[in-house]
N, C-alpha and C positions, 0 to 999 in steps of 0.2 A: 466578892461575887460580881460586883459591877466591873471590876477589872477583867474577869474571865469572859464576860459577854463582849466587852470591847475587843479583846484579843480574838475571839471567835469570829466577830464580824470582819475584822481585818484579814483574818485567815481565809474566810469565805470569799472576800473581795479579791484576794490574790488568786484563788482557784478559779473564780469566775473570769477574771482577766486572762488567765492562761487558757482556759477553755475557749473563750471568745477568739483569741489569737489563733489557736489551733483550728477552729472552725473556719475562720477567714482564710487561713493558709490552704486548707482543704478545698474550699470553694474556688480560690484563685487557681490552684492546680487543675481543678475540674474544668474551669473556663478556658484555661490555656490549652488543655488537652482537647477540648471540644473545638476550639479554633483551629488547632493543628489538623484534626480529622476532617473538618469542613474544607480546609485548604487542600488536603490530600484527596478528598472525594472530588473536588472540582478539577484537580489535575487529571485524575483517572477518567472522569467524564469527558474532559477535553480530548484526551488521547483516544478514547473509544470513538468519539465523533470524527476525529481526523482519520482514524483507521477505517471507519465505515466509508468516508468520502474517498479514501485511497482505493478501496475495493471498487467503488463506483467508477472511478477514473480508470482502473484496470479493465473494467468491462468495456469502456469506450475505446481503449487501446486495442483490446482483442477484437472488437467490432471493426475498427479501422484496418487491422491486419487481415481479417476475413474479407472485407470489401476490396482491399487492394489485390488480394490473391484472386478473387472471383472476377475482377475487372480485367485481368490479363487475357489476351486473345487465345492463349493456350497454356500448356503446362510450362512453368518457368524454366525447367531444365531443358526443354526443347526449343526455347527461344534463344536467339543470338544476343550477344552483348549489346549491339545497337538497339535491338527491340526492347530489351530490358531497360536500357537507358531512356528510350523514348517513353516508356511507361513509368519512369521515375521509380524503378524498383530497387532502391537502395535498401529496402527492408528485406530483400531476399539474399541470403548468404549460404550458398551450397558448401562453402569451405569452412564453416564454423567448426573448430576442433573440439572445444570444451562445451559439453552440454550437461546441465543447463549453463548458460553464460554466467560468468561471475562478475563481481564489481569492476574488475579491470576492463572487461569488455564494455560494460554499460557506460563507463566514464568517458570513453573516447570514440564511441561508435557513431554518434549522431551525424547523419548526412552522408556517411561513408558505408557502414555496414548495417545500419538500422535506421528506421524512421523515428523522428522525434516530434512531439507536439505538446503544447500546453493545454491542459484540461482543468476547468474549474468545476469542482463538485462540491455542492454545499457552499460554504464560505471560504474554501481552501483551494489554492491553485497548485497543480502538480505538473511535473515534467514526466510525460509518458513516452517511453521508447519501446519499440517492438521490432522483432526480427522473426522471419519465417525461414525454416530450413526443411529440406526434403528428408523423408524417412527412407530406409532401405526397402520398404514395401514396394513391390512391383505394381503396375497398373492393374486395377481390378475391374472386371466387367460388371456393368450395371445389371441388376436382376429385372425381371419383367414387371415387378410391382413398383419399381422406382421410375416415376414419370419425369422425363426431362424434355422440355419443349424445344430445345435447340438441336435435337437429334444426336446428342452425345451418347457414346456407347461405353465409356469407361471413366474411372476416377482414380486420383492419386491422393495419398494421405501426406500431410505436412505437419510439422510441429511448429507451434507459434509460442514465442516467449515474450512476455511483457514485463517491463520494469517501471514502477511508479515511484517517483521521488518527490518529496515535498519541495515546492518551488518557493524559495525565499531568497531574493537577491541579497538581502542584508545579513542572512544567516551564513555562518561559515560552512564550507563544503562538507566537513566532517559531520556537523550536526544535521545538515539537510539530508545527507546520505543515510543517516541512522533512522530516518523516518521514511521507510519505503515498503512497498509490497511487490513481490515477484509472482507472476502467474505463468503457468504452462498449460497449453491446450492443444488439442488435435483438430486440424482443419481438413476438410475434404474439398478438393477441386475437381469439378466435373468437366470433362473435355472429350475430344474425339480420339 
């Protein structure tokens, strides 16, 4: 009888040891899984923050395009080449064939067929490029309820395209171009 008790105790100790190892393994997997999800959550949060900053930068680019268009002395298509050059209107491209512009256009247009600027939104810096193109819509007459102080009588509609890319000089070009936002908007230019 004494021998049976001794065997039972050893058998129980073996089961307890196996159960303890199983519980420790389960806790280890739970902690590793938790660490993975915390890391993943941080990456998602960082991407959401960068995306929100990119949208803010695109708003600044769109505002710059609208301001540049409104600062012209007349409708861009009625101005001569020297007048557009004097206004530094590289952002105006009446001959843009592919709409909306693709990555090939944005990669080589800066200073030639589109305007480019650096914008810091939040803690992130972006390269913001924009181009304005005419639409096929003819000049529209202003209605009586539209008050214009400069005596203008008509307006034209333009399409504005903005491309926002993450600006990281140490990041390779492919990774930087994968972090971008493209925006399209309609702008109205009032004139005579």
